[in-house]
N, C-alpha and C positions, 0 to 999 in steps of 0.2 A: 445615487446610483450609476454604475459604471457603463459607459458605452462599449459594448462587444465588437470588436472589428476582426474580420477574417480577410487579410490580404488577398487581392486577386492575382497569385502568381501560378504559372502554367505547371511548375514543379516545385517540389520541397528540396531546399538548400540546407544541408547540414541539420538532419533531423532531429528533433526534440523528444517526439513522442516514441513509446513503445507499443508493441503490438497488442491486441485484445488477448490474444493466445497467451503471451507471456503473462498477462494478468492473471487470467484464468489458471494457469499452471502454478502461480505463485500461490493463490488461494486454496488450490487442492494439496499444496504441500504442507499445508498446516493440518492435514489430517493423517492420524495414525494409520499404517499400513496400506497407504495409498502410492498409487503411480499415475501420473498425469500422462494421457495417451493422445498425441497430435494426431488428427486426421488430415494428411497431407504429405508432402514429399519429405526426404530426411532433412533437405536444408531448413526447413522451416523448424524443425525440433532443434537442429543444431545450432541456429542462432539464438534461441531462447537459452538453451542449455550454457551458452558460452557468457550470456549477459548474467544469467543466475549465479554460476560457478565463480565468475570474476568479482561479483558483487559479495556473496557469502563466504566465498572460499571454501566451501563445503562442497561433498559428492552430491549432485542433484540427480535423482531418478526421473528421468523422463524417457518415454517410449514413443515409435511412429508406425503409423500404417503404412510407409514408404510406398506412398503412390508414385508409380511410373507414368510415362506418357501414355502408354496404352490403358492402363487402368483409369487414368484420369479421364479418357474418351468413354471407355465402356462401362465406367461405374465403378465404385470402391467398397461394394458391401462384402465382397470376399476378402478383400484386406483388412477390413474392420473386424470380421470374425475371426480371421485367422491369428491378428495380432492379439485380441481378447484371449483366444485359447492358449497362445504362446505365453503370455504373460500368466495366466493361471496356472500352466505347467510349471515354469521356470521360476516365477517371482511370488506366485501364491499371495497375492493381494487380497484384502479384504474389500477395497473400493477402488475403481477405476475412475478417475475424471478425464471423460471423452472431450475434446476440445477440436473444434473444426477451423481450418485456416482458410486463407483466402482462395486458395486452389479450388477445394472442395467446396467451398460457399459459393463461388461464381459458376461451378458445374450445377449446383443445385442438387445434392445429394439428400436424399430423406432420411436422416440419420434415426430418428424416431422410429420408422419403419424397419430400418435394418435392425435397431436392437429388439424390435418386437419379434421379427423373423427369428433371429440370432437364438433369443431364449425358447421360442417355440422349438427350434431343432436342439437345443441344448438344455434340459432342464435341469440338468447338475449345476447349471450356474445359478440357480435360485437363490442361494445364499449371496451371491456377490451383488453387491451395490455397484451399478453402472450409473454414472451422473454425467448427464449430457449438458455441455455449454457450448451454444452457438457463439461462436466468436472469430468472425471474419476480420482479417487484419489490415483491409482495405478501408476500414472505417472504425470510427472510436480509438480508444486508446488503453494504455494498461489499466487505468481506474475502470473504464467500463467493462473490460474483460472480468478483472476481480470481483465486481458487483454482479454480473451476469452469472459467474460460479457459485458464489454464495446464494443467488437467489434460487439458482437449480437446486442446491443442496436442500435447503429449507423447505424447498416444494416437493422433493422426492423422497427423501430420507425420513423425516421425523414420522413417528407413529403419537396416536392419540393415548392418553394416559392421565392419571390422577394428578391433581396439583400439588408439588413439592413447595410449600412456602418458602423456604430458604434458597431454593435453586432458581436462579436466573440467568437467562442467554444474553451473552455479548456478541454483537456483530462487530468484529474490527475490522475496520477500512484498510484500503491499500496504503493509506499514509501513516498506518503505525507499523513500526518495525519490530522485530523481536523483542527487543529491549523495551520498546513501548507497552508490548502485552505484557510482559512479565511485571512492569510497574503497575500497571492498571490492575492485576491479578493480585496483588500484594495490597492494593487499597481495597480492592472489593472483600478478600476474606477477612482483612482486620476487623469489617464491620459484621462477621458471623455469617456472612452469605456465601453460598456455593455456587460459582461462577462456571459455565461450559461456552468457552469461546468459539466462535465460528468465523474463520479458522483459528487456530491456537499456534500461530508462527512462533511464540515464545518457548513453546515446547519442543519444537522440530527444528528450528533453524537457529537456534541460540548458540551453536558453536560447541556442543558438548562431544565427549568421545563415548563411543559404544565398544563393547568387548569384542564384537564381530562385526563384518560388512554385511549390510542387508540390501537387497534390491528394491525395496519399498522404503517408505518413510518410517521411522522407528518410533517417533513420537508424534504428539499432537492429539486433536479431538478424536476420540473413539468412535466407531459404529455405534457403539452400545450408548454413548453419550448422544450422538445424533440423533438416535432413534427416540430419545427421552425428551427432546426439546419441547415437545407437546405439553410436558408436566411443568415447564418453567413458569413461575408466576408473574415474571415480567421479562422485558426485552430492553437491552440498553443498547443503541445504536451509534457507533462511533464513526462519526462522518457521515456527511450528507448522501455521500452513495449508497450507504447501508439502509437508507429509508425504505426502497421498494422491498427488500428481503424483510425488515421488520413489518411491513404491510402484509406480506404472505403469512407471516407466524399469525397475526393479528386475526386474518380471514381463516385460516385453517383451524386455529385453536383459541381463537378469541382472547389472545393474549396482548395486553397493553404493552405500550412501547413508549420510549422517549428518546430523542436524536440528540446526541451531543456533536457539533460540528467541529470543536477542538477542545483539546484538552492541555493547551500549553498557555501559560500565562495566570496570573494571580486569580483574576475572576472566573474564569473557565474552570479551574480547579476547585475553586470555592464551590462553584454551582454543582460539580460533578460529586463531591463529598458530601454536600447538603442532601442530596438527590439519594445517596446511599444511606444516609441517616435515617432519611424518612422512610424508605424501602425496608431498612432491617429493624428500625426502632430503637436503633443504639446512637449514642453519642460519637462526634468525631474523635478518634483517638488522640491521646496527647502528642505522640510522635509526630502527627501531621498538623498540630498546633505549633509545634517547634518548628517543623520544617516552613511553615507559613511564615515564620517570623524571620527565619533564615533568608528566605527569598525577597522578602521585605527589604531586608538589609542589603542582599546583592543588587536589589534594583535602584537602592539609594546608591551604592558604589559605582555602578555602571552606567546610569543615566546620563553622566555628564559626557559620555562617549557616543550615545545614541542620539542625543539632541540634535535635530535638523539634518541629520546625515539621510542623503539620497540613496535609496536601495532599488535595484532592478533584480526582478525575480524569473524564473523559468522553472515552473513546477506544475503539476497535475492539480486539477481544480481544489480537491479538498484540501490538500497540503498547502496550496497558495493561500485558500482563506485563513487557515490557522496562522500561517505565517505573516501574512499582511496585518491581521488582528494583533498580533503579539508585537510586531514592529512599530505599529501606530501606538500602541499602548505605552511604548517607551520613547516615544517622541521623534522617532524616524519618520521619514516621508517615503511614498512609494514613487520611485522616478519612472520605471516602466514595468509591465508584467506580462509576461508572455506564457501562454498554457497551451495545453494539448488537444483539448475535447471539449465539446459544450456541455454546460452544467446549469444548474438553476440557479447556484451560488454565484456565477459570473456577474450577473446584472446587479446583485447585492452588496457587491465589494465597494467598500467605502472609498474608491479612488476614481480618477476621471475615465481612465481607459483601459482595457484590457484585450490583449490580441491572441487569437487562436491561429499558432503559427510555429515558425521553427527557429533554429537557433541563429540564423540570418537576421530575422527580424528582430532578435535580441540584441545581436550587435549593432545594428543601425539605432535601435532606440536607447542603449545604456550608456551612451556617450555623456559623460559629465556624473555619473555615478559615483559613490563612495564605496558601494560593496556590491556585489554580485552574489545572487543565490541560485544553486541550481545542482546538476550532477556533474560528474568529471567530465563531461563533453564539453561542459563550458570552460574548461581549463584554457584551452586555446584561446578563447576569447579574452579571458582575463588575463593573458599575457600580452596580447595584442593591444588591448586597451590599458595596460597598466593599472588595472583595478583589482583589488583581493578578491578571492572566491571564498565563499562558505559553502561547503559541499553538503547538500541535501537531496533526497529523492534516490531514484535507481537510473543507471548504474552508478556506483561509486567504485572505482576500480584502482585508485593510487592511493588509498588509505586504507588502513586496518580498523576491525572492531565496527564494520557496518552492521553486524547482527545483535549487539549488545547496545550500540548507540540507543540513546533515550533522551526524548524531549517533552515528554507528557508529565503530568505530575508536577509538585513543586521542585523536587530534585531534578528533573528532567527540564524544566523551564531554567534552573540556575545554570546546568550545562550549555544550554543554547546561549544563555546572557553572556556567560563566561568566554565561551567559543567566539562568538561575533564580536564582543568587547575588546579581546585580545588583538583580533584582526584589524579594528579600528585604530588602536594602539599604533601596531606594526606599520600601519599605512602612513598614519601621521609622522611616524619617526622618519620612516623613509622619504617622506615629501620635504621634511626640515632638511634632512641630510643633502637633497638635491639642491635645495635653497644655498645651503652654507658651504658646498662643496668649491665653487669657484673662488670664494674668499678664503677658504683654506689651503686651496692651491697656490694661491698667489703670495701666500706667507712661506 
């Protein structure tokens, strides 16, 4: 079991974590006809929008209640009401995801009372789903906010209905990219099951073009699908952070669930496909048997480059868990691990220590590593330490294709294997050239 360390520093230097509100807005962006609404200052929304636009390179619909100094002191109910009415008039959303920020959480605005009073004054809004997610950005991180939003969705929107044997609910955590969600959908549907993803980033942020501009999300899980979650025969929670939402569905609708902490690597994918086979009563399709054999061959080809390599990571807890498990299965060792927030996973990581800290901590701990894994903000550390960087997480703003990048399933695992393996090869070649350069220069 790992020892979890929190450095006793008075300030954060070179931050690693993203805010809860950013995580919640990302979850809401996986719902069709939705616009996330930040209850806070314009700057709170602007920062989140910049991160998401740079990462996905897509138009990201975000709105704000635009709190000022005066409204912050006197209260923000009028701003919330006006923002909702304006969005209904101009954007015509089916769902509004209302996220708080540090500003309004510090003041202590009673958002649930606000919404109750607003609905009493405006009965014409009865059709509109307003999902409230309390996401103070002075604590927690992106993964926490994402989980809070999903829990709020499954708590407020679904209705009771008759069980549909083929329908299953899939709660996809923040560690899963749109490409990951697409891969999981393909696996699930190949067994004859009908999945409803919450959220469905694979439909909304996969980089597709639409015929016309929309002020709200144009794809994702529909309101009708969300309301039918009570009819699902089973829930698959992808990521430990989704366990809370799965429990809510179990308590509300008596829906059994299973949590899959990771879907990267031979054994985790085997277990997932076996679970789908049991749920559906159908055998594993031949294409996945072939993909499994391809992955086995890829592991044989690449394990020479992973063996005994020292890797340092800076990732959210769910993503760190799956990455650590994968690396160790390939013979690599974890040199240092820095994460953003508390999680029940951390103590169970099969490493000596994990630090809840910032990128300064990573730079201090990573000396002597063969590979760094983290978002694009780790790139400067990579250059200073002359250690290659494998980009993972959010934000990644200096590489293309983040929306379609896939790391789950047999095919996704191969993509990660080859990506990291190629970095190891390049790094070894560069070290060799440095050793031989003085001799070459003499000649």
